[in-house]
C-alpha positions in Angstrom: -6.3 -26.0 -5.7 -9.9 -24.7 -5.6 -11.0 -21.2 -6.4 -13.9 -19.4 -4.7 -14.3 -15.7 -5.6 -16.3 -14.8 -2.6 -13.5 -15.8 -0.3 -10.4 -15.3 -2.5 -11.0 -11.8 -3.7 -11.2 -8.4 -1.9 -13.2 -5.4 -3.1 -11.3 -2.1 -3.2 -13.7 -0.4 -0.7 -12.3 -2.7 2.0 -8.7 -1.5 1.6 -7.2 1.7 3.1 -3.8 3.3 3.5 -2.8 3.8 7.1 0.1 5.8 8.6 1.8 4.1 11.5 2.4 6.4 14.5 4.8 5.7 17.3 6.9 2.7 18.0 6.7 -0.5 16.0 5.1 -2.3 18.9 2.5 -0.4 20.7 2.1 2.3 18.1 -1.2 2.9 16.2 -2.2 2.8 12.6 -4.2 5.9 11.5 -6.1 5.9 8.2 -5.8 8.6 5.5 -8.9 10.6 6.2 -11.8 10.2 3.7 -9.6 8.1 1.3 -11.1 7.5 -2.2 -8.3 5.3 -3.6 -4.9 4.0 -2.7 -2.3 2.0 -4.6 1.1 0.3 -4.5 3.3 0.0 -7.5 6.3 -2.3 -7.5 9.0 -2.0 -10.2 12.2 -3.8 -11.1 15.1 -2.1 -12.9 16.5 -3.9 -15.8 20.2 -4.3 -16.7 20.8 -4.5 -20.4 22.9 -7.5 -21.3 22.2 -7.4 -25.1 25.2 -8.4 -27.2 25.9 -9.4 -30.7 25.0 -13.0 -29.7 21.5 -11.8 -28.8 20.3 -11.7 -32.4 17.3 -9.5 -32.9 16.1 -9.7 -29.3 17.1 -7.7 -26.3 18.3 -9.5 -23.2 18.5 -8.2 -19.7 18.9 -9.1 -16.0 16.6 -8.0 -13.3 18.2 -5.3 -11.1 17.0 -3.6 -7.9 13.3 -3.5 -6.9 11.5 -0.3 -5.9 8.0 0.8 -5.0 5.7 3.8 -4.8 2.6 4.2 -2.6 -0.1 6.7 -3.5 -3.4 7.8 -2.2 -6.3 10.1 -3.2 -8.8 11.5 -0.7 -11.3 14.2 0.1 -9.6 16.9 2.0 -10.3 17.1 5.7 -9.5 20.1 7.9 -10.2 18.3 11.2 -7.3 18.4 13.7 -5.3 15.1 13.8 -6.7 13.7 10.5 -4.1 12.5 8.0 -5.1 14.8 5.2 -3.3 17.6 3.3 -2.1 19.7 6.3 -0.8 16.7 8.3 0.8 15.1 5.3 2.4 18.5 4.5 4.0 18.5 8.0 5.4 15.0 7.3 6.7 16.1 3.9 8.4 19.2 5.3 10.0 17.2 8.1 11.6 15.1 5.3 11.5 12.1 7.6 10.6 8.5 6.6 6.9 7.6 7.2 5.8 4.1 8.2 2.7 2.8 6.4 0.4 -0.2 6.1 -2.0 -0.9 3.2 -4.7 -3.3 4.3 -8.2 -4.4 5.2 -10.0 -2.2 7.6 -12.8 -2.4 10.1 -15.1 0.3 11.5 -16.7 0.6 14.9 -18.6 3.8 16.1 -16.9 6.0 13.4 -13.4 4.7 14.3 -11.6 3.0 11.5 -8.8 0.6 12.4 -6.5 -1.7 10.5 -7.8 -5.3 10.6 -4.9 -6.9 8.7 -2.1 -5.5 6.5 -1.6 -6.6 2.9 1.8 -4.8 2.6 3.8 -2.5 4.9 6.9 -0.5 4.7 8.5 2.9 5.0 8.7 5.7 2.5 9.3 9.4 2.0 6.5 11.7 0.7 7.7 12.9 -2.7 4.5 14.6 -4.0 1.6 16.2 -2.4 -1.3 18.0 -4.2 -4.5 19.7 -3.1 -7.1 20.4 -5.7 -10.0 22.9 -5.3 -12.5 22.9 -8.1 -15.1 25.5 -8.9 -18.5 25.6 -7.2 -19.6 23.2 -4.6 -17.0 20.4 -5.3 -15.2 19.0 -2.3 -11.4 19.8 -2.2 -9.3 16.7 -2.9 -5.8 15.7 -1.9 -3.3 13.2 -3.3 0.1 12.2 -2.4 2.9 9.7 -3.3 5.6 8.1 -1.3 8.8 6.5 -2.6 9.6 3.4 -0.7 12.7 3.0 1.5 14.0 -0.5 1.9 11.9 -3.6 1.6 8.1 -3.7 0.9 7.1 -6.4 3.3 4.0 -8.6 3.0 1.6 -7.9 5.9 -0.3 -10.4 8.0 -3.1 -10.8 5.5 -0.7 -11.5 2.6 1.4 -13.8 4.7 -1.6 -15.8 5.9 -2.9 -16.1 2.3 0.5 -17.2 1.1 0.8 -19.8 3.9 -2.7 -21.1 3.2 -1.9 -21.5 -0.5 1.4 -23.2 0.3 -0.3 -25.6 2.8 -3.1 -26.4 0.3 -0.7 -27.0 -2.6 1.7 -29.2 -0.5 -0.8 -31.5 1.1 -0.9 -35.0 -0.2 -3.9 -36.0 -2.3 -7.0 -36.7 -0.3 -6.0 -34.5 2.7 -7.4 -31.1 3.6 -10.7 -31.6 1.7 
């Protein structure tokens, strides 16, 4: 398999967190306004299976998986933007929020999701607005705890399929 950094890698400024509004089909993905960073953290619980037969080393099995999504942004007070006020509404509603983390494209000041890297559903568990002294811009941050599966988006699925296709081709093909 060949490696080409200019094609294989993605810079962080090309990735945004989007909140999915409406139905699964026909809904729209709206970005977190003025996002400065976003992240996904996937964890696995461990189940201790250490016994006297383990010697000096711990042993364990992998348990359930979980994930957290977080985002930092400059605070926007524009109506309809996903910023502190709108995220607060979602948190107070205590309802699951569908999201997609992925590559974006811009046209005329409108930011849209080009292709998702991961997508899922979560509950907002932390929301913060910070207002510093002086002329600093207010910032917001929030975290969501995932509900159910964190699914690969179209971008991740395409990359996985491409990698599988390239690695399973007989020698001499696909070059």
